C-alpha positions in Angstrom: -29.5 9.9 -22.5 -28.6 6.8 -24.5 -26.7 3.7 -23.4 -23.3 5.0 -24.5 -23.7 8.2 -22.5 -24.7 6.2 -19.4 -21.8 3.8 -19.8 -19.4 6.7 -20.1 -20.8 8.4 -17.0 -20.5 5.2 -15.0 -17.0 4.7 -16.2 -16.1 8.2 -15.1 -17.6 7.7 -11.7 -15.8 4.4 -11.2 -12.5 5.9 -12.2 -13.0 8.8 -9.7 -13.9 6.3 -7.0 -10.8 4.2 -7.7 -8.6 7.3 -7.7 -9.9 8.6 -4.3 -9.8 5.1 -2.8 -6.2 4.7 -3.9 -5.2 8.0 -2.3 -6.7 6.9 1.0 -4.9 3.5 0.8 -1.6 5.2 -0.1 -1.9 7.5 2.9 -2.4 4.5 5.1 0.6 2.7 3.5 2.9 5.7 4.1 1.8 5.9 7.7 2.3 2.2 8.2 5.8 2.3 6.6 6.8 5.3 8.6 5.6 3.7 11.9 7.5 0.4 11.1 10.7 2.3 10.3 10.4 4.4 13.5 9.8 1.3 15.6 12.9 -0.4 14.2 15.1 2.8 14.3 15.2 3.0 10.5 14.9 6.0 8.2 12.0 6.0 5.6 13.7 7.4 2.5 11.9 9.9 0.3 9.0 9.7 2.9 6.8 7.9 0.4 5.6 4.6 -1.1 5.1 3.6 -4.7 2.5 1.2 -6.0 4.0 -2.1 -7.2 1.0 -4.2 -7.8 -2.8 -3.9 -7.9 -5.2 -6.8 -8.0 -8.4 -8.2 -6.6 -8.3 -10.5 -3.5 -10.8 -11.8 -1.0 -10.7 -10.8 2.7 -11.4 -13.1 5.6 -15.2 -12.8 5.1 -14.9 -13.7 1.4 -15.6 -10.2 0.2 -13.8 -9.2 -3.0 -11.5 -6.2 -2.3 -8.6 -4.4 -4.0 -5.2 -5.6 -2.9 -2.4 -3.1 -3.3 1.3 -3.7 -2.7 3.4 -0.6 -2.2 7.2 -0.6 -2.2 9.4 1.8 -0.2 13.0 2.3 0.6 14.6 2.7 4.0 18.1 3.0 5.5 19.6 1.9 8.7 22.7 4.0 8.6 21.8 6.8 6.1 24.4 5.5 3.7 22.5 2.6 2.2 19.2 1.7 0.7 17.0 -1.3 1.4 13.6 -2.2 -0.1 10.5 -3.0 1.9 6.8 -3.4 1.0 3.4 -2.8 2.5 0.5 -5.1 1.5 -2.9 -3.5 1.8 -6.3 -5.1 1.4 -8.8 -2.3 0.8 -7.7 0.4 3.3 -6.4 -2.1 5.8 -2.7 -2.9 6.3 -2.0 -6.6 6.2 1.7 -7.0 6.1 4.8 -4.8 6.3 8.0 -6.4 4.9 11.4 -5.1 6.1 14.7 -6.8 6.4 16.7 -6.2 9.5 20.4 -6.7 10.1 19.9 -9.9 12.0 17.7 -11.4 9.2 14.5 -11.0 7.3 11.5 -9.6 9.2 7.9 -9.8 8.5 5.5 -7.6 10.4 2.0 -8.9 10.3 -0.5 -6.2 11.1 -4.2 -7.0 11.5 
């Protein structure tokens, strides 16, 4: 096995890990968005989130993790659409952004 084969194998393993880690983070983001909508009597439209941004960031301990920002849409009456977002650091939900009728809301989750 030469260097190029080893590099290809490592790249394949890293890609598989990123894909599985992203699925786990996305499931946590959907659950967080759904819970936030339920707690505010809102309807999570399409029952899903979509990746908006992916980058590296450090957590409170200084460890480099993948930060993902997911967007979602919700409705308060069923006749309109509003945008919200979930910020994840690794598999942990950091912030859920939703705008309520009485003004902007920012739910900080730790």
